[in-house]
C-alpha positions in Angstrom: 0.0 11.6 -17.0 -2.8 9.9 -15.0 -2.4 8.9 -11.3 -2.1 5.2 -10.6 -1.8 3.4 -7.2 -0.4 -0.1 -7.1 -2.1 -2.5 -4.7 -2.4 -6.2 -5.0 -5.5 -8.1 -4.1 -6.6 -11.6 -4.6 -9.0 -11.5 -7.5 -11.3 -14.3 -6.2 -11.5 -12.8 -2.7 -12.2 -9.3 -4.1 -15.1 -10.6 -6.3 -16.5 -12.6 -3.4 -16.6 -9.6 -1.1 -17.7 -7.2 -3.8 -20.8 -9.3 -4.5 -21.7 -9.2 -0.8 -21.3 -5.4 -0.7 -23.5 -5.1 -3.8 -26.2 -7.1 -2.0 -25.9 -4.9 1.1 -26.3 -1.7 -0.9 -29.4 -3.1 -2.6 -30.8 -4.3 0.8 -30.6 -0.8 2.3 -32.4 0.6 -0.7 -29.6 2.0 -2.9 -29.3 1.9 -6.6 -26.0 0.2 -7.3 -26.0 1.4 -10.9 -26.0 5.1 -10.1 -22.8 6.9 -10.9 -21.5 7.4 -7.3 -22.0 3.7 -6.4 -20.8 1.9 -9.6 -17.4 1.1 -8.2 -18.2 1.2 -4.5 -18.6 -2.5 -4.0 -15.1 -3.1 -5.5 -13.5 -0.3 -3.6 -15.2 -1.5 -0.4 -14.0 -5.1 -1.0 -10.4 -3.9 -1.5 -10.6 -1.6 1.6 -11.9 -4.5 3.7 -8.9 -6.7 2.6 -6.5 -3.8 3.5 -8.1 -3.2 6.9 -7.9 -6.9 7.8 -4.5 -7.8 6.3 -3.1 -8.4 9.9 -4.6 -11.9 9.8 -1.9 -12.8 7.3 1.0 -11.2 9.1 3.2 -12.7 11.9 4.1 -10.1 14.6 6.8 -12.4 16.2 8.6 -12.7 12.8 8.5 -8.9 12.4 10.0 -8.4 15.9 12.6 -11.2 15.7 13.9 -9.9 12.3 15.3 -6.8 14.1 16.6 -7.9 17.5 20.0 -6.8 18.6 22.2 -7.6 21.5 22.7 -4.5 23.7 23.6 -3.9 27.3 21.0 -1.1 27.7 18.7 -1.9 30.6 16.6 1.2 31.1 13.1 1.9 29.9 12.5 2.2 26.1 9.2 4.0 25.4 7.5 4.4 22.0 4.5 6.7 22.5 1.7 8.2 20.5 1.6 5.3 17.9 -1.4 5.9 15.8 -4.1 3.2 16.0 -6.9 2.6 13.5 -8.9 -0.6 13.8 -12.4 -2.1 13.3 -14.6 -3.1 16.2 -15.6 -6.7 15.8 -19.1 -6.0 17.2 -20.3 -3.5 14.6 -17.4 -3.3 12.1 -17.1 0.4 12.8 -13.7 2.1 13.3 -12.0 2.9 16.6 -8.9 5.0 16.6 -6.5 6.6 19.0 -2.9 6.2 20.3 -0.9 3.4 21.7 2.0 3.8 24.2 4.5 1.0 24.6 7.5 0.5 26.9 9.8 -2.3 27.7 12.9 -2.7 29.8 15.5 -4.8 27.9 17.3 -7.8 29.3 20.3 -8.0 26.9 18.2 -7.5 23.7 16.6 -4.5 22.0 14.4 -4.3 19.0 14.4 -1.9 16.1 12.1 0.9 17.1 10.0 0.8 13.9 9.0 -2.8 14.6 6.8 -1.8 17.6 4.4 0.4 15.5 4.4 -2.4 12.9 3.3 -4.9 15.5 0.5 -2.5 16.6 -0.6 -2.3 12.9 -0.6 -6.0 12.5 -3.1 -6.5 15.4 -5.1 -3.3 14.5 -5.7 -4.6 11.0 -8.0 -7.4 12.3 -11.5 -7.2 13.7 -10.8 -6.3 17.2 -11.8 -5.2 20.7 -9.5 -2.7 22.5 -9.0 -4.9 25.5 -7.6 -7.8 23.3 -5.3 -5.7 21.2 -3.8 -4.3 24.4 -2.8 -7.7 25.5 -1.8 -9.0 22.0 0.8 -6.2 21.6 2.1 -6.8 25.1 2.3 -10.6 24.7 4.1 -10.3 21.3 6.8 -8.0 22.6 7.2 -10.1 25.8 7.5 -13.3 23.8 10.0 -12.0 21.2 12.3 -10.1 23.5 11.9 -11.7 26.9 12.5 -8.3 28.5 12.4 -7.5 32.2 8.9 -6.1 31.6 6.5 -4.6 29.1 3.8 -1.9 29.4 1.0 -1.0 26.9 -1.6 1.7 27.2 -4.2 2.4 24.5 -6.5 5.5 24.4 -9.1 5.3 21.8 -12.4 6.7 20.5 -15.0 4.2 19.3 -17.3 5.1 16.4 -19.8 2.5 17.6 -20.3 4.7 20.7 -20.2 8.0 18.8 -22.3 7.3 15.7 -24.9 4.8 17.1 -25.8 3.3 20.4 -25.3 5.8 23.3 -24.0 8.5 20.8 -21.4 10.0 23.1 -19.0 11.9 20.9 -16.5 12.8 23.5 -16.0 9.5 25.3 -12.5 7.9 25.3 -11.6 4.4 26.4 -8.3 3.6 28.1 -6.9 0.1 28.5 -3.6 -1.0 30.0 -1.5 -4.1 30.5 1.8 -4.7 32.3 4.2 -7.5 32.8 7.4 -8.0 34.9 8.9 -4.9 36.5 6.0 -2.7 35.3 3.9 -4.4 38.0 6.0 -2.4 40.4 4.2 0.9 41.2 7.3 3.0 40.9 8.3 1.6 37.4 4.7 1.8 36.2 4.3 5.4 37.4 7.6 6.4 35.6 6.1 5.0 32.4 2.8 6.9 32.9 4.7 10.1 33.6 6.7 9.7 30.4 3.7 9.0 28.2 1.8 12.0 29.7 4.7 14.4 29.3 4.4 17.0 26.6 6.8 16.5 23.7 
């Protein structure tokens, strides 16, 4: 029995992107007819559609589909959410971890929805600063909590493979609303995300 993976891609879009990848490979001096590259333009076209599928997804709909009334009013933290995205400047990957917290005001959200929202914004051409605020704003809009906190720690291949070529550099961004602007609340969040599991 042979292996088969089921993924659905728009045929016209795939052909369009595939042609452009073929042109790119030719432009850098590759032989697109050699065995290892015969299917590369098609694979790359499908990969690009997968990596940018967030443009066609609505984070607010994802969050509001799983909101529940609840009297819990302490901090909810989802940490170490894996992040994989493409830098919009060079279309090279950046990857790392996202830490999210919110303090409910009568409503909570299904925990799996927070990583899904991270993925929606990550699967677009991005900069780390923007995605930090997009995740924060989506949770704030959908839940209207007492406050939201987001911290992202990521390594950027555009800094590691080209440019300054600094392999051990990490970039940290943060954004806070509501009660997280209070130093005591913010510091509690930072202690929780830095605590060993």
